[in-house]
N, C-alpha and C positions, 0 to 999 in steps of 0.2 A: 738430131738422136742421134747418140753414140753407135759407133760398128758396136758394141758389145748388148748393148740393150737390143738390136734389132735384134739378134741373134735368140733371146730369151723373152721377150715377148709372144704370149698369145695371139697376139693378133699381126694384120700386116702395119708394117712399117707406113709411118707418113713424116712429110719433111716437116713438120713443127703438130705436137700436140705435148702441151705443156703437163696436164692433168695427167697423163702415163707415164710419163718422164718420173714426176713428183711423185709418184705411185711405186714406182718400180726401186727407184732409189730410197723409198721411206722402207719399203720392206728389204731391202738389203739393207741398210742401217741399221734394223731390230734386229733382223738375223745374228750380223755381229757383233749387236749391243750384247745379244744373249746370250750365243756363244763365248765371250770372252767372261761372260759371271759366270757362265756354268765349271767353263776351263781353270778360272782365279777360285770358286769354292773347291773346288777337286783339290788339285796343288794346295791350297791352304787346309783342305784337312784331313789329304795327307802325310803335311809337313808334320799338322798336329799329333797325329797315331803314332810317326815315326820319333819324333821328339819325346814322347812319351812313354813309348815303349822302350828306348836306348834306355831312360831314364830306369824303369824298373827291371831292367837286362842288369844294372848295376849291382842288384843284391839277387844272392843265391836262394834270400828265402825272405820275398817281399810282404810276407803276411804277418813277419816279425808287428808286433805291440808297440815298438821304438819308428819301427819305421812305415808304416801302413800309412799315418795320418798324416807323414808327409807327402807320402802319393797322395794322398786326397783333396790335399791343396793343389797338385799339379792337374789332378785330372776333373776334379767337379767343381775346380773355379773355370773351369770352360763349359759354358749354355751347351757347345753340340756337341761334348763328349759328356754331357751328364751321363746320359743311359748306359754309355759303354761302361763309363766307371762304377755302375751300379752292378752290372751282370761281372765287371771283374772283378770285383770285392766279396759278391755272392761265390764267387770260386776260390775265397781264398780262407773265408769263418766258416762257422758253422754257428748256428743258433740250436740252444738246447735248452727249454723249460727247465728252470727252478726257481721255485718258491711264488709263481704266479709271475716268473720276471723272464725275459731273456737271459740266457748265459754263454756268451761269445767267445767260443772257442778259436782261437787262430789253429789255420791248420801251417805244418811245418812242410810238409810237402806239398810242393805247387802241381801236383798231375793235373789235379782236375783242372786247374785253368786252362790249358789250353781248348778242352771243347764248350764250357757253359760262357769262356770268351773268343766270340766266333771271329767280330771285327778284327781283335788283334789278330788273330789265327789267320784271317782270309788274308789277311794286309802285310801281314810281316812274318809269322810266326807259320815254316813250312812245313805244311802234316810227314812231306817224306823223312823230311830231317829228324819230327819227333817219331817218326817209326824206327830210321834209322841206333837213335839214343837209345829206344827203347830195347831192340834188338843186340845192341851192345851193352848193354846193363844184363844182358839175359846172358852176356860170354861169345858173341858170336862177333866176327871178323865183320867189319860194313864196310859197302863201298857205295857212295850215294853216284847216284846216273849222271850227266848233267841234262839242266834244265831245255834244253834243245837238242836234240837228233839223240834222245834215250831209244831208240827202237819200239821205245815200248814199256820197257822197264824202272821202278823209279830207284830200289834198294836193289841191293845185293847183300846178301845177309850168308855167310860161311862159317860153317861149326870151324873154331879152333882146334888146328891138329885132326880135323878129317877134312880130307880134301875131298872126298866122294859125297859131302853134306852140304847140304844146305837151300837154299830158300830164293827164289826169284820173285820180287812184289813189286806190284802194279799201287801204288796210292791215290785215292778220290777223295780230293773234301769236299762237302755240300753243306751249303747254308740250311736253318733250320726244318725242317720240312721236307727239304729234297732227298732224292731218294738215289742212290747210281743206280746206273744200267751194266748191260751185261758187255758194253766198248769195253772194260776195264778188264776183261776174261781175255776177252779179243785181242787187246794190246799185247797181253802180259804171255799168252804163248803164241803172239807174233815173233816176239823177242827171244823167245826160249833159244832156238836152236844160233842164235848171234852170241848169245852171252855165256853157254856150255861152250859153244870152242872159244872165246876169248877167256874162261878162266878154265878147260879141261878139268870138268868137272859136270854131272848132272844134277840139274834143281829142282827139286819139287815148289808148284807154281804156288802164287796165292796172291790174291786182292784185299786190298784193307781201304775202307773207309770210315769219315769218324760219326754218318748215320747208320742210313742202313743199305742192303742191295735191293733192289726191287724183284718180285717174282723169275721173271723170268732170266735175270741172271740168275738166280739161286739154281735154276733148272739147269743153266748152260753152264755153269763152275762144275755142280756134281756128273753132269756125261763128259767134262772133260777134266776130270779127278783135279780141278784145281781150289786149293782151299782158300775159304772165305772170314775173311774175319770182320767183324764191324764193331760198333759205340761201345757194346757191353763188354765186350771182350776186349778191347781198349781199355775201358776204363778199369778193370779188373784186375789185367796183366800191371797197369802203371800204381794201383794197389801193391801188388806184388814188389813192383822192379818202379822202385819210384824215379822220377825223370824231372831234373831240375829248368830252368829257364838256361842255364849255361852248359847241362848237357846238352840242350837243344843245340843253342847257337855252336860251339864244337862239334856236335854233327856235321855243322856244314861241311868242313872240312876233309871230310870223310870220303873223296872223290879221287877217280882216278887221278 
């Protein structure tokens, strides 16, 4: 029996025990095969979503009737991404009743797709970049903090022409049904002194989520005077200040 097996076997080692050797090697082989399949599927799906997202990003308005069918061929042709396509399509079109039939109205502003298309958002669409693009549309000077070592803040939004006003924002993405907790508030509070010293101004603190915050988070934000913005606020503001895919991509370069 090999020294390695002697270390991992749960029973005392013997000079010759072919049954135990075969059993352990079989388990190790099964585990390695299963791990290999899992890693391959994860890589394959990630590559598919990445490729398809890049194709969507080539179009400023992918909902146009002359563009959407081509994208459908790319998405819906793959069984793994059929559900993704269904959600994506629903975010781009509105079905309205018309004489006992459905009239399809294509949206020309793609703001809502970032919230109905959770898979693409989670994989490749950065919520921080979306928030940055939204505040840029509202006339703020935007800085995206580094993905690592951000001190607890994701977006710095300064009012143009007003060095004493601005927002320091922590953004939290959650999947459907999930709620953000008070950790977001704690993080942006911890970041306040660092960014105020770096930018030489005083910031109003804010936390944003694409879903909702739980009750303890709401209570904590009120006690610490931290603004709290949820999905409803995002949806309303994106209707008022439409954001496209290209806006989000561009905002990712608003870094220090």
